N, C-alpha and C positions, 0 to 999 in steps of 0.2 A: 644485272646480267641475265641473259636468257640462254639456256642450254637446251638443245633438242637432240633427243636420242632416236636413231632410225634403224630399222631393220626391214625385212620384207613384209611379213604378215602382221607385225605390231601385236603379236599375240602372247609372246613370252619374254624374250631378251630385252627388247626396248621397253616393255611394260615393267619388268622387274628393275631395269635401270632407272626408270622414272620414279618408281617407288623408293628405291634406295637413295637416289639423289635427294628426294624430299626429306629423307631421314637424316642424311649426312651433311649436305651442303647448307650454308647459311640460309636463313629464311628469305633474305633479300634476293636470292637467285631464283629466277623463274624457270621452271622445269616443265617440259612437255615431251611427248613421243608420238611417232607416226610410223606408217609403213608404206612401201610402194605398191603392195597388193594386200591390203589389210583383210584379215580373217575375222577371228573372234578371240577374246581373251581365253587363254588356256587355263582350265581349273587347276592343274598342277603348279602353274606359276603362282596362282593365288595361294595354294597350300604351302608351297616352299616359302613364300614371303610371310605368311602367317606364322610360320615356325620361328621367325626372328622378330615378331611383333609388328609387322607392317601389313596393313590391310589395303590391298589394291582391288578388292572385290567390286568396287564401283567403277573401275577403269573400263574403257571400251576401245576397241581397235579403231584407228582414225587413218584416213588417207593423207597424203602429203599436202593436198590443197586445204586440208582443214586446219593446218597450223600455219602461222606466219613465218615461213622459212627465211624470208628476206629480212626479218627483224632479229634473227638469232645471232648471238655473239660466238657461240661455239656449237658445231654439229659433230656428234659422236655417232659413227656407224658401227654396228655390232655383227654384221654378216660374216660368215666364215666361207662356206662352200658356195653360197649364192652370190648373185650380182647385187651389190649394195645400191640403195636409192641414190640418185645423183641430184644434187642441188646446185644450180649455177650461182656465181657471185663470189665475191672476195670475203670469205668467211673462214675463220679459224676452224680447222677440222682435225679430228682424231679418229683413228680407225682401231677398234678393239675387236679383232676377230674371235668370236665365241661360237662354238658349235651349237646348232639349234637343238635344244633339249627335246622339242616336240618330236624330233625324228625317231626317238627311242620310246617315248611314252613312259619313261621310267622317272619316278620322283627323284632318284639319285642324280640323274642327269640335270634336272632342274636345280637341285641343291648345288651341284658343282658350277653351273652357269651362274647362279646367284652369287656364290662366294667369289668367283673370279671377278664378276662385275663390281661387286662390293669392294674388293681390295683396290681395284682401279679407281673407283670413285673416292675412296679414302685418300688416295694420293692426290687426285684432282682437288679435293677440298683444301689440301695444304698448299696448293700452288696458286690459288685464286687471288691472294692478297700478299704475295711475296714482294717486299720492298726492294729498292735498288741496292745491290751489293757493290763491293769494291770493283773498280774497272782494272782488271789484271792486264799486264803487258807481257807476262811470261808465265808459264806454268811448269811446275816441277812435281815430279812424282817418283816415289822410290818403292821398289818391291824387294822382298826377301826371297832369295832363290837357293836351291839345294846345291846346284852345280854351277858355279860362277862361269867356268869356261864354256859349258854347253849353252847356258842362257845368254852369255855375251855373243856367242856365234849366232844364235836364233835372232836376237834383237838387232844385231848388225845387219842381218838379212832383211828383217822387217822394217827397219828405219833407214835402210839403204846407206849405210856408212859405218865405219869403225867408231868406236867410242873415242871421245876426246882424250880420256886418260883412264887408267885402271891400276889397281893395286891388288894385293892378295885378298882384300875384303870388299871391294866394290869396283864397278865400272860405270863411267859417266858418259851418257850420250847427249849431244847438243844438236838440236835442229832449229836454227834461227828462223827458218821459213815457216815453221809451225809454232814458234815461240815456246818450244818445248825443251826442258831440261829433265832428262830421265835417268835415274840411277838404279843399278842393281846392287843390292846388299847381300853378302853371303850370309845364309842361315847357319851359323856355326855353333849354336847353343850358348853363346855369350849373352851377358845381361842386355836386355833391351832398354833403350832410352830414346830420347828425342832424336838422336843421330842414327839409330839403327832400326827404329820401328817403321813399319809402313806409314807413309804420310804423303800428303798432297801439299804442294807449295804454290802460292800465287804471288808473283812479283808485281809491285806497284812502282810508279815512277820516282817517288821521293818520300822523305820522312813524313811530310804533311799527309801523304796518302795513307801511310800506315796508321797514323793518329786518327784520321777520318774513318778508316776501316774499323778501328777499335770502337768508336762511338756508334757506328752503324751496327756493329755486332752486339753491343749492349742494348741498343734499341730494339734489335730483332729478337733478343733473348738467347743469343748463342752463349755456349759455355766458354769463358775465357780461361785458358790454361795458364798463360803467362801474359800480363799486360804489355803494352808496347814499350820497347826499350832499345837502346843502342848497345850492341855487344861488340867487343873488339877481338876477342880470342877466336882463333880459327879464321873463318871468313867474316870480316867486319860487316855488320848488317844492322839496319833498323828492322826489328822484327816483332811480330805479334803471333801468339800461338793460341789457336782455338781447338776444341774438340767437337767432332760431329756427334750425332745422337748415339752412335755405337762406340764412342771413345777413340775413334781414329784421329790422329793429330793432323791439324792443318796449319801450315806455316804461312803467314802473310808477311812479306819482307820487301825491303828496298835496299839497293846497294848504296854505299856511301859515296859522295862526291869527293874528289881530291881535297877540297877545302875542308870537308868534314873529317876526312882521314887525318888531316894535319892536326886536328884538335884531340887526337887520342891521348887519354890520360896516362900518366906513367904507370899507375897501378892497374890499368885496363879494367877498372870496375865498370859494370854496366850502368848506363844512364837511363832512368825511367822517364818516359816522354810525357806522361799524363800525371799531373799532381795528384797525390793521395794513392797512387797504385803501387809504390814501392813496398816491399815487404818490411814488416817491423823488425829491425835487427835485434830486438830484445826477446823476440819470440823463438 
């Protein structure tokens, strides 16, 4: 993969981005930078980078025609107030507007620009090799709110329709055109659990999709809060619970078919869908 960072003078922002990308991105990623009106490498850019152990002192400003823009897989422009360089062609593009630190001549401005660019490249580094995830057909989200009536009114306006149903504890909005199931949960100080915590839900077509999502999650390294199982109490579902890196719950689920509903056991005990994932009843 080839990543090209562009700004106007190629003296600070794109140069720091090039140096940071070489530090953070995999060695297999080819990184370069250029400018539409190249000047010279700014010494404070070199100083700011040296503070984090990156030596860009050998870099020099380059014009666009000095780099093979037509071979780039990703072009990142970093201009804020200026007109960014324009490169024709069907190339994936990102725009990260970062104020030019050279406008102040202050090392603090270079540090700020460096840190903002670094944080963006750290995100980019985690996106370059994302495998295919489950193909959702519906998305569900819930929010805890302080005033259920006021929030229901607001989201009825925002989503252009009344909720499908509401109780003293929640209001449920359905937007089939957006594949959206959105729930407001009242924040009343009661114990939080998987039914009352903020969470995101992704619906899949069937049980096989939930099992496939589990194997994808394990291969990806996701934290599995609850392995795939069929639950009967409440709303019968095939469901898998994951937690994101901050501990937010994510429910991946599929609704049961009429034939599957007819197989409900009398004790309504959950059925684990992947061998070896059921909890040990003796523990």
